[in-house]
Phi, psi and omega in degrees: 000128183251142182234147178251138174233143175254115181247155179217144172229157180257122176235117179058037177082005181247132179274123178251124182260144177236138174254123181238146178238133183242146175276184185296341178265002178092001183283136178287124180246352180204138180214134179217134174278115184294332180207113179285165177300320179295319178295319181296319181296334181279350181283149178294145181285123181293149178294154179293132182274124179242165177298130181297141180250109180259123181279083180283342182300322181301316180290314181299317180296317179301318180294308186299330182267005175074023184265065178201170179252111182300332180296341183254005183260131184294336181278354183253155181220146179288132181281124177303145184299333180290353178254008184249149174290317176234156184280072176257168176265103184231149183235154169219162169296148184303317183296322180294315180296319177302315182293322179295317181299319177297316179297315181298320179300316181284330176296321179302326179294336178261011180080020181242128178256123179246125177228156185266126176271314182216146182228237182294130172232119179279184183304316182298316178297315180294324178297319178297317178298314182296309187289329177292327175285321180299316186274350182089005178292323173262124178278129186248115181051042177079008184239144169271108188292335180294317181275328181289325182232080180295333175287123186301319182290324175298318180294319180303311181292327179294315179297323181293353177297325179226348184239139178274148172289147180304144183088351183241358185282137173293339177292347175297332197271349184076016182248349188240147181214157171256134187246125171072318179194151174248018177261117181306326184290338179301324183277004170266352178281165180299313181295314182293322178294322179296317179296316180293317180300321179294316178297316182299327181274324193245340187303324179301331180292346180246006176096007183259148183220149178268102185291328183253071179280178185280339188257061179232153180268336180227170176100192182293163172297162178302138178228101183288347182267345188266122180230139186241139178275098191299322181305335175255314186295331177301315179295317181296323178297315179294321177294321179301315181299325182279325194259330188262135174246159181302327181293341179284340189267100185200179176095024181208162180296129180093004185292350177288349180261003182300310186295314187290343176260000177041063189295337179289303184289322184279333186239305178302317184262356181275061186238171175305122181301339178291346180265004180258000000 
């Protein structure tokens, strides 16, 4: 019975391999140098291996600014129609939807029905909302903002009372949703007030927070309908602060007013501190 062994020695920092074949008594009957020093010297010198540098910022920035299609993202899921106010095609991150379903189930036990009006909106969706208000196509509180506010910065600030400029919306992240109505007057009704009171008392138990509360110095007007899934949105908020600059926020009508309104500090970060 013959056996093969692969042996190696180090000469001058180079490993030289030998192939040896032994007979049944262990006697060497064949020996070959797999790579001579001369052959090794003729090989090209391999490049120095360094720790790989992966540019995750490009992906993170794209996500944080909503420049993706949630329908194609593995972390997002289509919201079943029985959880929606209207039969629209809406998506959330899976974790967010799971938490909402648990919250909704328990709210029903208390006689409160919670349904989703709006969920993930990517850059394209937010741009459409913003530009329709900017051009006057969408009437806001009975007003055509283009004619009511001919000064661009005045119009910019007026839209910012309730709508985010594209690239800055929390709705980009799949963590935020609008519940039951986006009409402020709805929550002054008996039904709307009951729903809001339940959320204000219980939503935190499921990880949700109202980012646009009444007690803030900057940012959007109060939104009793907007709730954020903090276990995820907190991290996205912090990443946004680190990765996004005002110069990155562009590509829509009125974007020349981004800097003077400091939309990151005043709006993206102008939220209820309980959501941070």
